[in-house]
All heavy atoms as an XYZ file, in Angstrom:
896
protein
N      25.905     -9.924    -10.622
C      26.317    -11.196    -11.124
C      27.814    -11.327    -10.896
O      28.573    -10.370    -11.055
C      25.984    -11.276    -12.617
C      26.524    -12.475    -13.307
S      26.233    -12.420    -15.090
C      27.780    -11.772    -15.638
N      28.236    -12.499    -10.515
C      29.654    -12.816    -10.401
C      29.921    -14.066    -11.215
O      29.271    -15.093    -11.015
C      30.047    -13.063     -8.932
O      29.697    -11.909     -8.154
C      31.526    -13.326     -8.795
N      30.858    -13.990    -12.169
C      31.158    -15.168    -12.978
C      32.168    -16.069    -12.271
O      32.620    -15.768    -11.162
C      31.623    -14.774    -14.382
C      32.966    -14.045    -14.397
O      33.735    -14.149    -13.422
O      33.253    -13.389    -15.417
N      32.522    -17.180    -12.896
C      33.417    -18.152    -12.282
C      34.793    -17.586    -11.962
O      35.484    -18.065    -11.068
C      33.563    -19.380    -13.191
C      32.293    -20.189    -13.298
C      32.410    -21.338    -14.282
O      33.427    -21.431    -15.005
O      31.475    -22.152    -14.323
N      35.207    -16.542    -12.688
C      36.522    -15.923    -12.455
C      36.483    -14.865    -11.366
O      37.502    -14.279    -11.035
C      37.038    -15.292    -13.761
O      37.129    -16.257    -14.771
N      35.304    -14.587    -10.831
C      35.168    -13.577     -9.783
C      34.869    -12.184    -10.297
O      34.804    -11.229     -9.528
N      34.709    -12.026    -11.610
C      34.357    -10.728    -12.183
C      32.904    -10.408    -11.855
O      32.024    -11.261    -12.026
C      34.557    -10.733    -13.704
C      35.989    -11.042    -14.081
O      36.915    -10.489    -13.504
N      36.172    -11.937    -15.038
N      32.663     -9.188    -11.402
C      31.311     -8.797    -11.009
C      30.733     -7.796    -11.987
O      31.450     -6.944    -12.519
C      31.317     -8.189     -9.611
C      31.674     -9.191     -8.540
C      31.555     -8.600     -7.144
O      31.358     -7.417     -6.963
N      31.669     -9.469     -6.148
N      29.427     -7.893    -12.182
C      28.703     -6.965    -13.044
C      27.323     -6.742    -12.429
O      26.694     -7.682    -11.942
C      28.572     -7.543    -14.451
C      27.936     -6.603    -15.440
C      27.885     -7.223    -16.830
O      27.937     -8.443    -16.990
N      27.774     -6.393    -17.841
N      26.861     -5.495    -12.432
C      25.568     -5.161    -11.856
C      24.711     -4.467    -12.900
O      25.202     -3.648    -13.684
C      25.754     -4.202    -10.654
O      26.584     -4.840     -9.696
C      24.423     -3.862    -10.014
N      23.430     -4.806    -12.927
C      22.472     -4.132    -13.796
C      21.192     -3.924    -13.004
O      20.731     -4.834    -12.314
C      22.186     -4.962    -15.044
C      21.292     -4.245    -16.030
C      21.302     -4.900    -17.374
C      20.501     -4.023    -18.315
N      20.648     -4.432    -19.691
N      20.627     -2.737    -13.062
C      19.411     -2.405    -12.335
C      18.228     -2.406    -13.295
O      18.315     -1.856    -14.388
C      19.540     -1.020    -11.671
O      20.667     -1.049    -10.794
C      18.296     -0.662    -10.890
N      17.132     -3.031    -12.860
C      15.899     -3.065    -13.637
C      14.817     -2.344    -12.854
O      14.720     -2.498    -11.639
C      15.439     -4.506    -13.878
C      16.364     -5.301    -14.737
C      17.385     -6.044    -14.167
C      16.214     -5.302    -16.103
C      18.243     -6.788    -14.949
C      17.072     -6.036    -16.904
C      18.094     -6.787    -16.331
N      13.996     -1.558    -13.532
C      12.838     -0.935    -12.907
C      11.605     -1.693    -13.369
O      11.422     -1.939    -14.551
C      12.720      0.537    -13.297
C      13.784      1.396    -12.678
C      13.532      2.861    -12.967
C      14.598      3.687    -12.277
N      14.342      5.123    -12.405
N      10.769     -2.060    -12.396
C       9.553     -2.807    -12.693
C       8.359     -1.986    -12.207
O       8.294     -1.609    -11.044
C       9.560     -4.182    -11.991
C      10.750     -5.003    -12.477
C       8.251     -4.911    -12.233
C      10.945     -6.285    -11.701
N       7.420     -1.717    -13.096
C       6.209     -0.974    -12.741
C       5.139     -1.989    -12.362
O       4.837     -2.906    -13.113
C       5.742     -0.140    -13.934
C       4.443      0.577    -13.727
C       4.653      1.878    -13.047
C       3.327      2.632    -13.055
N       3.070      3.347    -11.867
N       4.608     -1.856    -11.154
C       3.559     -2.754    -10.692
C       2.248     -1.990    -10.544
O       2.233     -0.758    -10.518
C       3.933     -3.374     -9.336
O       4.081     -2.340     -8.374
C       5.223     -4.171     -9.435
N       1.172     -2.732    -10.431
C      -0.133     -2.117    -10.194
C      -0.169     -1.556     -8.774
O       0.638     -1.928     -7.925
C      -1.237     -3.162    -10.370
N      -1.110     -0.640     -8.525
C      -1.279     -0.100     -7.178
C      -1.664     -1.216     -6.215
O      -2.335     -2.172     -6.588
C      -2.369      0.971     -7.152
C      -1.943      2.225     -7.879
O      -0.759      2.516     -7.976
N      -2.906      2.963     -8.393
N      -1.248     -1.066     -4.968
C      -1.645     -2.015     -3.938
C      -3.151     -1.945     -3.724
O      -3.758     -0.886     -3.908
C      -0.946     -1.685     -2.615
C       0.554     -1.920     -2.565
C       1.133     -1.377     -1.266
C       0.875     -3.398     -2.703
N      -3.771     -3.049     -3.322
C      -5.206     -3.013     -3.004
C      -5.482     -1.969     -1.917
O      -4.634     -1.694     -1.071
C      -5.492     -4.423     -2.483
C      -4.414     -5.280     -3.040
C      -3.211     -4.392     -3.141
N      -6.691     -1.407     -1.944
C      -7.063     -0.353     -0.995
C      -6.899     -0.793      0.457
O      -6.481     -0.023      1.310
C      -8.502      0.095     -1.264
C      -8.935      1.253     -0.415
C     -10.346      1.691     -0.743
C     -10.746      2.846      0.141
N     -12.095      3.299     -0.134
N      -7.233     -2.054      0.763
C      -7.147     -2.529      2.146
C      -5.710     -2.518      2.658
O      -5.487     -2.412      3.854
C      -7.814     -3.888      2.318
C      -7.269     -5.004      1.474
C      -7.719     -5.390      0.238
C      -6.197     -5.891      1.792
N      -6.989     -6.454     -0.233
C      -6.048     -6.784      0.709
C      -5.345     -6.021      2.879
C      -5.097     -7.786      0.676
C      -4.396     -7.028      2.852
C      -4.275     -7.894      1.759
N      -4.720     -2.626      1.781
C      -3.323     -2.520      2.202
C      -2.915     -1.058      2.315
O      -2.281     -0.653      3.282
C      -2.374     -3.255      1.240
C      -2.647     -4.755      1.271
C      -0.917     -2.983      1.618
C      -1.814     -5.553      0.284
N      -3.287     -0.264      1.318
C      -2.918      1.163      1.340
C      -3.467      1.871      2.569
O      -2.853      2.791      3.090
C      -3.425      1.859      0.075
C      -2.701      1.459     -1.182
C      -3.027      2.370     -2.365
N      -4.418      2.703     -2.524
C      -5.268      2.078     -3.327
N      -4.871      1.058     -4.045
N      -6.518      2.470     -3.427
N      -4.633      1.427      3.064
C      -5.248      2.101      4.210
C      -4.763      1.546      5.550
O      -5.097      2.095      6.596
C      -6.765      2.007      4.120
O      -7.182      0.663      4.203
N      -3.992      0.452      5.539
C      -3.497     -0.136      6.783
C      -2.298      0.672      7.269
O      -1.337      0.881      6.528
C      -3.087     -1.597      6.549
C      -2.762     -2.329      7.815
C      -3.773     -2.827      8.624
C      -1.453     -2.521      8.213
C      -3.478     -3.509      9.796
C      -1.150     -3.207      9.372
C      -2.163     -3.695     10.173
N      -2.331      1.147      8.517
C      -1.232      2.000      9.000
C       0.023      1.194      9.352
O       0.013      0.402     10.277
C      -1.820      2.648     10.257
C      -2.848      1.655     10.729
C      -3.380      0.974      9.503
N       1.076      1.383      8.568
C       2.365      0.743      8.841
C       3.364      1.868      9.099
O       3.585      2.708      8.242
C       2.847     -0.108      7.657
C       1.840     -1.201      7.345
C       4.232     -0.695      7.945
C       2.135     -1.951      6.075
N       3.933      1.861     10.291
C       4.892      2.903     10.634
C       6.073      2.263     11.360
O       5.912      1.660     12.416
C       4.236      3.958     11.538
C       5.143      5.124     11.849
C       4.414      6.172     12.667
C       5.327      7.343     12.955
N       4.681      8.350     13.759
N       7.245      2.377     10.765
C       8.470      1.867     11.384
C       9.148      3.060     12.039
O       9.530      4.011     11.374
C       9.406      1.219     10.341
C      10.701      0.751     10.985
C       8.692      0.065      9.646
N       9.273      3.027     13.361
C       9.856      4.166     14.075
C      11.339      3.978     14.373
O      12.076      4.945     14.462
C       9.102      4.426     15.394
O       9.096      3.231     16.171
C       7.662      4.856     15.123
N      11.765      2.739     14.541
C      13.180      2.445     14.798
C      13.576      1.307     13.872
O      12.962      0.251     13.897
C      13.428      2.030     16.267
C      14.889      1.666     16.473
C      13.001      3.134     17.218
N      14.597      1.531     13.038
C      15.044      0.500     12.106
C      16.375     -0.065     12.578
O      17.420      0.510     12.345
C      15.219      1.072     10.706
C      13.955      1.530     10.055
C      14.262      2.033      8.667
C      13.176      2.939      8.175
N      13.476      3.513      6.880
N      16.328     -1.163     13.277
C      17.547     -1.870     13.668
C      17.357     -3.313     13.218
O      16.945     -4.175     13.981
C      17.786     -1.780     15.169
C      19.136     -2.357     15.569
O      19.786     -3.010     14.709
O      19.531     -2.166     16.722
N      17.634     -3.557     11.928
C      17.363     -4.863     11.341
C      18.144     -5.984     12.013
O      17.742     -7.133     11.964
C      17.625     -4.817      9.845
C      16.641     -3.914      9.126
C      16.927     -3.844      7.652
C      16.014     -2.806      7.017
N      16.323     -2.582      5.624
N      19.250     -5.659     12.652
C      20.019     -6.683     13.368
C      19.214     -7.261     14.531
O      19.428     -8.393     14.942
C      21.330     -6.089     13.879
N      18.272     -6.480     15.065
C      17.459     -6.932     16.193
C      16.087     -7.447     15.753
O      15.308     -7.907     16.572
C      17.265     -5.797     17.198
C      18.555     -5.406     17.901
C      18.298     -4.334     18.921
C      19.571     -3.953     19.654
N      19.344     -2.901     20.638
N      15.781     -7.344     14.453
C      14.485     -7.801     13.955
C      14.518     -9.305     13.746
O      15.531     -9.869     13.341
C      14.143     -7.119     12.632
C      13.848     -5.659     12.756
S      13.429     -4.996     11.122
C      13.102     -3.305     11.553
N      13.402     -9.951     14.015
C      13.267    -11.379     13.791
C      12.632    -11.580     12.421
O      11.466    -11.941     12.312
C      12.420    -12.019     14.896
C      12.375    -13.522     14.773
O      13.179    -14.120     14.072
N      11.425    -14.131     15.459
N      13.413    -11.303     11.372
C      12.916    -11.439     10.011
C      13.074    -12.885      9.570
O      14.037    -13.553      9.921
C      13.695    -10.528      9.066
C      13.594     -9.025      9.376
C      14.553     -8.247      8.504
C      12.175     -8.533      9.167
N      12.126    -13.376      8.768
C      12.226    -14.731      8.244
C      13.374    -14.838      7.260
O      14.050    -13.860      6.944
N      13.606    -16.031      6.731
C      14.715    -16.218      5.807
C      14.509    -15.452      4.507
O      15.450    -15.227      3.764
C      14.923    -17.709      5.522
O      13.759    -18.261      4.948
N      13.280    -15.013      4.223
C      13.049    -14.164      3.064
C      13.053    -12.690      3.462
O      12.748    -11.832      2.653
C      11.744    -14.530      2.361
C      10.533    -14.420      3.260
O      10.579    -13.804      4.315
N       9.442    -15.016      2.851
N      13.402    -12.406      4.717
C      13.516    -11.060      5.279
C      12.197    -10.298      5.269
O      12.165     -9.081      5.144
C      14.618    -10.272      4.567
C      15.969    -10.926      4.740
C      17.127    -10.110      4.212
O      16.897     -8.989      3.719
O      18.249    -10.607      4.294
N      11.084    -11.018      5.422
C       9.763    -10.407      5.459
C       9.048    -10.749      6.758
O       9.283    -11.793      7.355
C       8.907    -10.902      4.286
C       9.424    -10.593      2.890
C       8.529    -11.247      1.852
C       9.518     -9.106      2.653
N       8.171     -9.854      7.182
C       7.273    -10.105      8.297
C       5.873    -10.234      7.719
O       5.400     -9.335      7.023
C       7.322     -8.951      9.320
O       8.648     -8.858      9.829
C       6.355     -9.183     10.453
N       5.201    -11.350      7.988
C       3.872    -11.614      7.439
C       2.821    -11.093      8.403
O       2.871    -11.361      9.599
C       3.673    -13.118      7.184
C       2.277    -13.398      6.629
C       4.735    -13.645      6.237
N       1.851    -10.346      7.880
C       0.740     -9.803      8.659
C      -0.554    -10.386      8.111
O      -0.756    -10.436      6.904
C       0.710     -8.273      8.547
C       2.014     -7.569      8.927
C       1.985     -6.124      8.482
C       2.240     -7.665     10.415
N      -1.434    -10.820      8.988
C      -2.701    -11.423      8.587
C      -3.821    -10.655      9.273
O      -4.108    -10.883     10.435
C      -2.704    -12.906      8.987
C      -3.723    -13.702      8.229
O      -4.467    -13.184      7.421
N      -3.757    -14.984      8.487
N      -4.464     -9.730      8.546
C      -5.501     -8.882      9.136
C      -6.798     -9.665      9.316
O      -7.391     -9.671     10.375
C      -5.759     -7.642      8.255
C      -4.473     -6.852      8.069
C      -6.832     -6.766      8.855
C      -4.591     -5.756      7.041
N      -7.266    -10.307      8.233
C      -8.476    -11.120      8.279
C      -8.240    -12.345      7.404
O      -7.151    -12.544      6.887
C      -9.714    -10.365      7.739
O      -9.556    -10.185      6.323
C      -9.915     -9.034      8.415
N      -9.286    -13.131      7.187
C      -9.132    -14.351      6.401
C      -8.898    -14.103      4.916
O      -8.685    -15.041      4.167
C     -10.372    -15.245      6.555
O     -11.517    -14.496      6.180
C     -10.489    -15.770      7.964
N      -8.949    -12.881      4.459
C      -8.635    -12.598      3.056
C      -7.732    -11.377      2.937
O      -7.721    -10.700      1.916
C      -9.903    -12.416      2.234
C      -9.651    -12.619      0.759
C     -10.916    -12.663     -0.045
C     -10.559    -12.863     -1.510
N     -11.704    -12.814     -2.367
N      -6.978    -11.081      3.964
C      -6.102     -9.913      3.924
C      -4.760    -10.254      4.573
O      -4.496     -9.902      5.710
C      -6.759     -8.729      4.619
C      -8.017     -8.264      3.910
C      -8.687     -7.112      4.608
O      -8.737     -7.037      5.827
N      -9.224     -6.190      3.836
N      -3.918    -10.948      3.819
C      -2.603    -11.335      4.291
C      -1.564    -10.636      3.423
O      -1.687    -10.629      2.205
C      -2.424    -12.861      4.189
O      -3.427    -13.489      4.965
C      -1.060    -13.301      4.679
N      -0.556    -10.051      4.059
C       0.516     -9.424      3.293
C       1.802     -9.453      4.100
O       1.809     -9.818      5.269
C       0.141     -8.008      2.862
C      -0.068     -7.019      3.977
C       0.927     -6.102      4.301
C      -1.261     -6.979      4.676
C       0.733     -5.172      5.316
C      -1.469     -6.059      5.690
C      -0.466     -5.145      6.006
N       2.900     -9.106      3.444
C       4.208     -9.141      4.107
C       4.943     -7.834      3.848
O       4.825     -7.245      2.773
C       5.019    -10.321      3.590
N       5.686     -7.399      4.861
C       6.474     -6.167      4.753
C       7.944     -6.488      5.021
O       8.272     -7.462      5.692
C       5.990     -5.081      5.744
C       4.561     -4.666      5.424
C       6.089     -5.549      7.185
N       8.817     -5.634      4.477
C      10.244     -5.786      4.755
C      10.593     -5.002      6.018
O       9.713     -4.454      6.687
C      11.086     -5.352      3.551
C      10.942     -3.874      3.189
O      10.426     -3.070      4.005
O      11.365     -3.501      2.087
N      11.868     -4.953      6.368
C      12.316     -4.283      7.588
C      12.085     -2.786      7.605
O      12.159     -2.151      8.654
N      11.777     -2.197      6.438
C      11.480     -0.763      6.356
C       9.984     -0.486      6.373
O       9.562      0.661      6.263
C      12.094     -0.170      5.078
C      13.608     -0.273      5.082
O      14.220      0.024      6.124
O      14.180     -0.650      4.044
N       9.167     -1.554      6.476
C       7.716     -1.376      6.475
C       7.108     -1.296      5.087
O       5.926     -1.009      4.937
N       7.895     -1.589      4.044
C       7.393     -1.556      2.668
C       6.722     -2.887      2.338
O       7.271     -3.954      2.615
C       8.531     -1.294      1.679
C       9.194      0.062      1.852
C       8.270      1.218      1.513
O       7.444      1.088      0.582
O       8.380      2.260      2.186
N       5.533     -2.819      1.748
C       4.807     -4.027      1.363
C       5.541     -4.686      0.200
O       5.825     -4.046     -0.814
C       3.350     -3.700      0.971
C       2.631     -4.940      0.468
C       2.611     -3.090      2.162
N       5.885     -5.966      0.365
C       6.624     -6.710     -0.661
C       5.855     -7.887     -1.223
O       6.243     -8.469     -2.228
C       7.946     -7.218     -0.085
C       8.866     -6.126      0.355
C       9.272     -5.297     -0.827
N      10.180     -4.229     -0.421
C      10.628     -3.315     -1.234
N      10.254     -3.323     -2.506
N      11.430     -2.379     -0.796
N       4.722     -8.249     -0.582
C       3.947     -9.406     -1.026
C       2.546     -9.300     -0.438
O       2.382     -8.789      0.665
C       4.648    -10.686     -0.542
C       3.892    -11.946     -0.774
C       3.909    -12.708     -1.913
C       3.007    -12.608      0.139
N       3.079    -13.795     -1.754
C       2.524    -13.762     -0.495
C       2.578    -12.334      1.446
C       1.642    -14.642      0.110
C       1.698    -13.199      2.046
C       1.236    -14.353      1.381
N       1.538     -9.744     -1.179
C       0.194     -9.872     -0.615
C      -0.526    -11.044     -1.268
O      -0.148    -11.515     -2.333
C      -0.616     -8.581     -0.720
C      -0.848     -8.052     -2.111
C      -1.972     -8.419     -2.831
C       0.038     -7.153     -2.689
C      -2.201     -7.924     -4.103
C      -0.176     -6.649     -3.959
C      -1.300     -7.040     -4.663
O      -1.527     -6.558     -5.919
N      -1.561    -11.526     -0.584
C      -2.279    -12.729     -0.981
C      -3.763    -12.404     -1.062
O      -4.325    -11.842     -0.118
C      -2.010    -13.821      0.073
C      -2.461    -15.190     -0.300
C      -1.846    -15.883     -1.343
C      -3.483    -15.812      0.396
C      -2.247    -17.162     -1.673
C      -3.887    -17.096      0.073
C      -3.265    -17.760     -0.966
O      -3.664    -19.024     -1.287
N      -4.402    -12.751     -2.178
C      -5.786    -12.356     -2.419
C      -6.800    -13.486     -2.293
O      -7.943    -13.338     -2.686
C      -5.910    -11.732     -3.814
C      -5.135    -10.431     -4.015
C      -5.244     -9.970     -5.462
C      -5.643     -9.357     -3.067
N      -6.403    -14.629     -1.742
C      -7.320    -15.759     -1.603
C      -7.695    -15.941     -0.137
O      -7.018    -15.483      0.762
C      -6.669    -17.030     -2.145
C      -6.261    -16.912     -3.576
N      -7.150    -16.974     -4.628
C      -5.055    -16.695     -4.134
C      -6.518    -16.815     -5.758
N      -5.231    -16.638     -5.490
N      -8.809    -16.670      0.087
C      -9.235    -16.966      1.456
C      -8.174    -17.812      2.136
O      -7.651    -18.751      1.568
C     -10.555    -17.713      1.455
C     -11.712    -16.881      0.998
C     -12.245    -16.864     -0.258
C     -12.433    -15.956      1.777
N     -13.274    -15.962     -0.293
C     -13.422    -15.384      0.940
C     -12.363    -15.528      3.102
C     -14.319    -14.433      1.378
C     -13.258    -14.577      3.538
C     -14.219    -14.038      2.677
N      -7.853    -17.485      3.365
C      -6.943    -18.323      4.146
C      -7.302    -18.205      5.611
O      -7.834    -17.205      6.060
C      -5.476    -17.939      3.899
C      -5.126    -16.576      4.419
O      -4.781    -16.416      5.579
N      -5.222    -15.560      3.565
N      -7.028    -19.254      6.327
C      -7.292    -19.270      7.767
C      -6.162    -18.517      8.461
O      -5.110    -18.305      7.887
C      -7.373    -20.722      8.250
C      -7.679    -20.898      9.721
C      -8.950    -20.210     10.177
O     -10.040    -20.577      9.725
O      -8.836    -19.296     11.011
N      -6.395    -18.107      9.673
C      -5.365    -17.395     10.419
C      -4.181    -18.278     10.788
O      -3.195    -17.806     11.284
C      -5.953    -16.755     11.685
C      -6.847    -15.600     11.372
N      -6.374    -14.349     11.091
C      -8.186    -15.531     11.263
C      -7.381    -13.541     10.839
N      -8.494    -14.232     10.934
N      -4.298    -19.572     10.540
C      -3.206    -20.488     10.846
C      -2.316    -20.582      9.610
O      -2.748    -21.010      8.550
C      -3.745    -21.887     11.206
C      -4.665    -21.786     12.422
C      -2.596    -22.857     11.446
C      -5.453    -23.045     12.692
N      -1.084    -20.154      9.729
C      -0.115    -20.290      8.652
C       1.260    -20.367      9.270
O       1.454    -20.059     10.434
C      -0.212    -19.145      7.642
C       0.160    -17.803      8.216
C       1.469    -17.348      8.146
C      -0.784    -17.020      8.827
C       1.817    -16.113      8.684
C      -0.441    -15.802      9.373
C       0.855    -15.347      9.308
N       2.219    -20.776      8.461
C       3.589    -20.952      8.955
C       4.560    -20.427      7.914
O       4.404    -20.685      6.722
C       3.856    -22.440      9.206
C       5.224    -22.761      9.720
C       5.443    -22.339     11.161
O       4.458    -22.292     11.932
O       6.590    -22.048     11.508
N       5.546    -19.668      8.351
C       6.609    -19.254      7.455
C       7.696    -20.326      7.551
O       8.259    -20.571      8.615
C       7.156    -17.885      7.842
C       8.062    -17.302      6.798
C       8.337    -15.827      7.031
O       7.868    -15.227      7.975
N       9.107    -15.246      6.137
N       7.965    -21.012      6.445
C       8.893    -22.134      6.426
C      10.339    -21.651      6.424
O      10.616    -20.486      6.118
C       8.615    -23.010      5.202
C       7.169    -23.508      5.071
C       6.978    -24.251      3.753
C       6.797    -24.386      6.244
N      11.267    -22.540      6.743
C      12.684    -22.174      6.806
C      13.224    -21.637      5.487
O      14.155    -20.840      5.479
C      13.530    -23.379      7.250
C      13.312    -23.709      8.702
O      12.915    -22.869      9.500
N      13.563    -24.961      9.062
N      12.639    -22.059      4.369
C      13.106    -21.575      3.072
C      12.472    -20.242      2.686
O      12.678    -19.741      1.584
C      12.852    -22.621      1.988
C      11.377    -22.924      1.782
O      10.507    -22.306      2.398
N      11.092    -23.877      0.929
N      11.665    -19.643      3.592
C      11.042    -18.355      3.332
C       9.660    -18.451      2.729
O       8.924    -17.476      2.691
N       9.279    -19.629      2.231
C       7.944    -19.789      1.675
C       6.926    -19.811      2.812
O       7.280    -19.949      3.978
C       7.858    -21.063      0.843
C       8.823    -21.102     -0.304
N       9.259    -19.990     -0.973
C       9.446    -22.151     -0.890
C      10.089    -20.336     -1.922
N      10.241    -21.638     -1.886
N       5.658    -19.686      2.476
C       4.605    -19.590      3.481
C       3.598    -20.716      3.268
O       3.157    -20.964      2.146
C       3.911    -18.219      3.399
C       4.928    -17.109      3.669
C       2.752    -18.128      4.375
C       4.420    -15.724      3.387
N       3.235    -21.399      4.339
C       2.235    -22.458      4.311
C       0.920    -21.856      4.797
O       0.843    -21.338      5.910
C       2.670    -23.613      5.214
C       1.768    -24.828      5.264
C       1.702    -25.511      3.902
C       2.279    -25.800      6.315
N      -0.115    -21.903      3.934
C      -1.426    -21.336      4.261
C      -2.485    -22.426      4.277
O      -2.410    -23.395      3.530
C      -1.826    -20.292      3.218
C      -0.950    -19.052      3.119
C      -1.295    -18.292      1.853
C      -1.136    -18.178      4.325
N      -3.481    -22.236      5.113
C      -4.628    -23.130      5.206
C      -5.762    -22.434      4.470
O      -6.258    -21.407      4.912
C      -4.945    -23.357      6.679
C      -5.829    -24.531      6.970
C      -5.710    -25.712      6.269
C      -6.763    -24.456      7.981
C      -6.516    -26.803      6.558
C      -7.568    -25.532      8.282
C      -7.444    -26.708      7.564
N      -6.163    -22.953      3.296
C      -7.117    -22.302      2.402
C      -8.425    -23.058      2.275
O      -8.527    -24.209      2.662
C      -6.540    -22.231      0.988
C      -5.470    -21.196      0.805
O      -4.972    -21.046     -0.273
N      -5.106    -20.473      1.832
N      -9.392    -22.375      1.639
C     -10.616    -23.013      1.162
C     -10.394    -23.342     -0.311
O      -9.794    -22.556     -1.040
C     -11.800    -22.055      1.255
C     -12.247    -21.739      2.651
C     -13.447    -20.805      2.595
C     -13.953    -20.486      3.981
N     -15.181    -19.670      3.922
N     -10.907    -24.503     -0.733
C     -10.817    -24.826     -2.156
C     -11.720    -23.872     -2.940
O     -11.335    -23.329     -3.959
C     -11.187    -26.303     -2.405
C     -10.100    -27.194     -1.766
C     -11.325    -26.590     -3.900
C     -10.411    -28.667     -1.798
N     -12.935    -23.627     -2.441
C     -13.864    -22.660     -3.043
C     -14.294    -21.685     -1.958
O     -14.473    -22.080     -0.800
C     -15.097    -23.359     -3.615
C     -14.809    -24.319     -4.724
C     -16.104    -24.943     -5.210
C     -15.875    -26.418     -5.396
N     -17.066    -27.205     -5.460
N     -14.503    -20.437     -2.296
C     -14.865    -19.441     -1.279
C     -16.170    -19.797     -0.577
O     -16.379    -19.432      0.570
C     -14.944    -18.040     -1.881
O     -15.975    -17.978     -2.845
N     -17.063    -20.527     -1.226
C     -18.335    -20.909     -0.618
C     -18.247    -22.104      0.316
O     -19.217    -22.433      0.994
N     -17.092    -22.776      0.356
C     -16.943    -23.926      1.249
C     -17.083    -23.496      2.702
O     -16.618    -22.433      3.091
C     -15.579    -24.602      1.052
C     -15.476    -25.345     -0.262
O     -16.519    -25.582     -0.901
O     -14.342    -25.684     -0.651
N     -17.742    -24.337      3.487
C     -17.966    -24.016      4.894
C     -16.677    -24.094      5.705
O     -16.472    -23.340      6.641
C     -19.000    -24.986      5.474
C     -19.429    -24.645      6.879
C     -20.540    -25.563      7.351
O     -21.485    -25.810      6.585
O     -20.447    -26.022      8.499
N     -15.806    -25.007      5.330
C     -14.583    -25.215      6.101
C     -13.349    -24.960      5.250
O     -13.391    -25.058      4.029
C     -14.524    -26.653      6.628
C     -15.641    -26.968      7.586
C     -15.543    -28.374      8.081
C     -16.699    -28.653      9.029
N     -16.683    -29.986      9.555
N     -12.256    -24.655      5.918
C     -10.964    -24.548      5.247
C     -10.458    -25.968      5.061
O     -10.427    -26.753      5.997
C      -9.999    -23.703      6.082
C     -10.395    -22.247      6.068
C     -11.360    -21.762      6.936
C      -9.837    -21.379      5.148
C     -11.752    -20.437      6.901
C     -10.212    -20.052      5.100
C     -11.171    -19.581      5.978
O     -11.553    -18.279      5.928
N     -10.109    -26.338      3.831
C      -9.878    -27.732      3.517
C      -8.683    -27.976      2.590
O      -8.620    -28.995      1.930
C     -11.148    -28.326      2.891
C     -11.727    -27.425      1.811
O     -11.065    -26.515      1.333
N     -12.964    -27.678      1.429
N      -7.737    -27.060      2.524
C      -6.599    -27.239      1.624
C      -5.366    -26.553      2.203
O      -5.441    -25.433      2.691
C      -6.926    -26.623      0.255
C      -5.779    -26.667     -0.718
S      -6.159    -25.966     -2.351
C      -6.464    -24.269     -1.946
N      -4.235    -27.238      2.158
C      -2.961    -26.617      2.512
C      -2.285    -26.157      1.232
O      -2.262    -26.876      0.240
C      -2.037    -27.601      3.229
C      -2.391    -27.911      4.669
C      -1.474    -29.003      5.201
C      -2.282    -26.678      5.533
N      -1.738    -24.956      1.250
C      -1.079    -24.402      0.070
C       0.269    -23.817      0.481
O       0.352    -23.116      1.476
C      -1.952    -23.308     -0.538
C      -1.291    -22.625     -1.732
C      -2.195    -21.600     -2.347
N      -3.188    -22.322     -3.126
C      -4.173    -21.732     -3.774
N      -4.320    -20.433     -3.711
N      -5.028    -22.422     -4.473
N       1.299    -24.106     -0.299
C       2.609    -23.487     -0.084
C       2.717    -22.336     -1.078
O       2.550    -22.515     -2.271
C       3.762    -24.485     -0.320
C       5.101    -23.782     -0.208
C       3.668    -25.617      0.684
N       2.961    -21.143     -0.551
C       3.123    -19.954     -1.370
C       4.602    -19.655     -1.474
O       5.292    -19.530     -0.450
C       2.362    -18.753     -0.770
C       2.555    -17.519     -1.611
C       0.887    -19.086     -0.612
N       5.117    -19.574     -2.690
C       6.534    -19.308     -2.901
C       6.792    -17.830     -2.781
O       6.177    -17.023     -3.467
C       6.965    -19.817     -4.282
C       6.610    -21.275     -4.595
C       7.059    -21.642     -6.010
C       7.207    -22.207     -3.583
N       7.697    -17.456     -1.894
C       8.039    -16.056     -1.676
C       9.539    -15.927     -1.881
O      10.323    -16.582     -1.216
C       7.655    -15.586     -0.260
C       8.023    -14.135     -0.058
C       6.152    -15.785     -0.026
N       9.940    -15.078     -2.812
C      11.355    -14.890     -3.121
C      11.998    -13.930     -2.135
O      11.358    -13.028     -1.630
C      11.522    -14.325     -4.540
C      10.983    -15.230     -5.624
C      11.901    -16.375     -5.840
C      11.448    -17.187     -7.037
N      12.254    -18.308     -7.282
N      13.280    -14.081     -1.922
C      14.043    -13.148     -1.088
C      14.261    -11.852     -1.835
O      14.286    -11.818     -3.053
C      15.407    -13.753     -0.714
O      15.217    -14.898      0.042
N      14.463    -10.772     -1.080
C      14.698     -9.459     -1.685
C      16.094     -9.007     -1.367
O      16.603     -9.143     -0.334
C      13.693     -8.448     -1.157
C      12.294     -8.753     -1.596
C      11.446     -9.488     -0.798
C      11.853     -8.360     -2.822
C      10.157     -9.785     -1.208
C      10.581     -8.660     -3.250
C       9.726     -9.380     -2.439
């Protein structure tokens, strides 16, 4: 935090999260060369991976999973300039067609 006078203060918080879903834990992610200056990271500094219509997640430049999505979505999606993600979803899982656009808010890290 920096106040109006320019004084800075830092505080670290630890957050315990649930384990990642098995389908993410079993997906092989290996970063062999880390040169983030050459990476084409979105404005939220994440790379979005879409394995199937219900397995979408995002990793940071170190290959660490930072976000995942548990709803049906089509393979067509767009990472917007503000870092959020536009997904093409089904309103109900039993629907024959994908029929809804959804903006997913993704925070920067």
